[in-house]
C-alpha positions in Angstrom: 131.4 -147.8 307.6 131.1 -151.2 309.2 131.6 -151.4 313.0 134.3 -153.4 314.5 131.9 -155.8 316.2 130.0 -156.4 313.0 133.2 -157.1 311.1 134.4 -159.4 313.9 131.2 -161.4 314.0 131.2 -161.7 310.2 134.8 -163.0 310.3 134.1 -165.4 313.1 131.6 -167.3 311.0 134.5 -168.3 308.7 136.8 -169.4 311.5 136.8 -173.1 312.5 138.2 -174.1 315.9 139.0 -177.7 316.2 139.1 -179.6 319.6 141.5 -182.5 320.2 139.1 -185.1 318.8 138.5 -183.1 315.6 142.2 -182.5 315.2 142.9 -186.2 315.6 140.3 -187.1 313.0 141.7 -184.5 310.6 145.2 -185.9 311.1 144.0 -189.4 310.3 142.2 -188.1 307.1 145.3 -186.2 306.1 147.5 -189.3 306.7 145.2 -191.5 304.6 145.1 -189.0 301.8 148.9 -188.7 301.9 149.3 -192.5 301.9 147.0 -192.6 298.8 149.4 -190.1 297.1 146.6 -187.5 297.0 148.9 -185.0 298.9 152.5 -184.1 298.3 154.9 -184.4 301.2 155.0 -180.6 301.4 151.3 -180.2 301.5 150.9 -183.0 304.1 153.6 -181.3 306.4 152.0 -177.9 305.9 148.6 -179.2 306.9 150.1 -180.9 310.0 151.8 -177.6 310.9 148.5 -175.7 310.5 146.7 -178.2 312.8 149.6 -177.8 315.3 148.9 -174.0 315.3 151.9 -173.0 313.3 151.5 -170.2 310.8 153.4 -167.9 308.5 151.7 -165.0 310.3 153.7 -165.5 313.6 157.5 -165.8 313.7 157.3 -167.6 317.0 155.1 -170.3 315.5 156.5 -170.5 312.0 155.9 -173.8 310.2 158.7 -176.4 310.6 160.0 -179.0 308.2 162.1 -182.0 309.1 165.8 -182.2 308.2 166.0 -185.2 305.9 169.4 -184.9 304.3 172.7 -185.8 305.8 175.0 -184.8 302.9 175.5 -181.1 302.7 178.9 -181.2 301.0 178.5 -183.0 297.7 178.0 -181.0 294.6 175.4 -183.5 293.3 173.1 -185.8 295.3 172.0 -189.3 294.3 168.6 -189.4 295.9 168.4 -193.1 295.4 171.4 -193.6 297.8 170.2 -194.1 301.4 173.4 -192.6 302.7 172.2 -189.2 301.5 169.4 -189.2 304.1 169.7 -188.8 307.9 168.5 -191.4 310.4 164.9 -190.3 311.0 164.7 -192.6 314.0 166.7 -190.1 316.0 166.1 -186.3 316.6 168.7 -184.1 315.1 170.4 -183.5 318.5 171.1 -187.3 318.8 172.7 -187.9 315.4 176.2 -187.4 316.7 177.3 -189.1 320.0 178.9 -185.9 321.4 175.8 -183.9 320.9 173.6 -186.6 322.4 175.8 -186.8 325.4 175.6 -183.0 325.9 171.8 -183.0 325.7 171.4 -186.1 328.0 173.8 -184.5 330.6 171.8 -181.2 330.5 168.5 -183.0 330.9 169.8 -185.0 333.8 171.3 -181.9 335.4 167.8 -180.3 335.5 166.0 -183.2 337.2 166.4 -181.7 340.7 164.9 -178.3 339.9 161.4 -178.2 341.4 160.5 -175.0 339.5 161.2 -176.2 336.0 160.7 -179.6 334.4 163.8 -181.0 332.5 164.0 -180.6 328.8 166.4 -181.7 326.1 166.2 -178.7 323.7 165.8 -175.2 325.1 165.1 -173.2 322.0 163.9 -173.6 318.5 165.2 -172.2 315.3 161.8 -170.7 314.4 161.7 -168.4 317.4 161.6 -164.7 316.4 164.8 -163.9 318.2 166.8 -166.6 316.4 165.2 -165.8 313.1 165.9 -162.1 313.3 169.4 -162.6 314.6 170.4 -164.9 311.8 168.7 -162.7 309.3 170.5 -159.6 310.5 173.9 -161.2 310.4 173.1 -162.5 306.9 172.1 -159.1 305.6 174.9 -157.2 307.3 177.7 -159.7 306.4 176.4 -161.4 303.3 174.5 -158.8 301.4 176.1 -155.5 302.5 179.5 -156.8 303.3 179.6 -154.9 306.6 180.7 -157.8 308.9 184.0 -156.1 309.7 182.1 -153.0 311.0 179.4 -155.1 312.8 181.9 -157.4 314.5 184.5 -154.7 315.2 187.3 -156.3 313.0 
């Protein structure tokens, strides 16, 4: 049987740790390959997620993908129509004036707190709590039809 330290040292030879300079260089190489159509959009975004430390192995750091569509109601989408896509110049929280006002007010309200720097968005959909909460509601209500029992109605 192989000892733990032997197995760990063997595995460590296959792990590459990139410092900031190497990550920046890798991003530039990826970007160039993507611009030459050598990478699909999906592969490019997955590589960027990996370089940012995101992984399928950790629900708190799950890979993220941008929301690019704005039309979620049509039965069919004409992908050549620019109105189908959201404005990528703005974060999702700033797409509607009411939401933008909420986040700006919250940010400004935090400015006086010496213990916590202000922020616009306090949580992320890829956190384990949000993921499991949504998943449980989906399973209980959608799959098993137990929403009445779960919600007390």
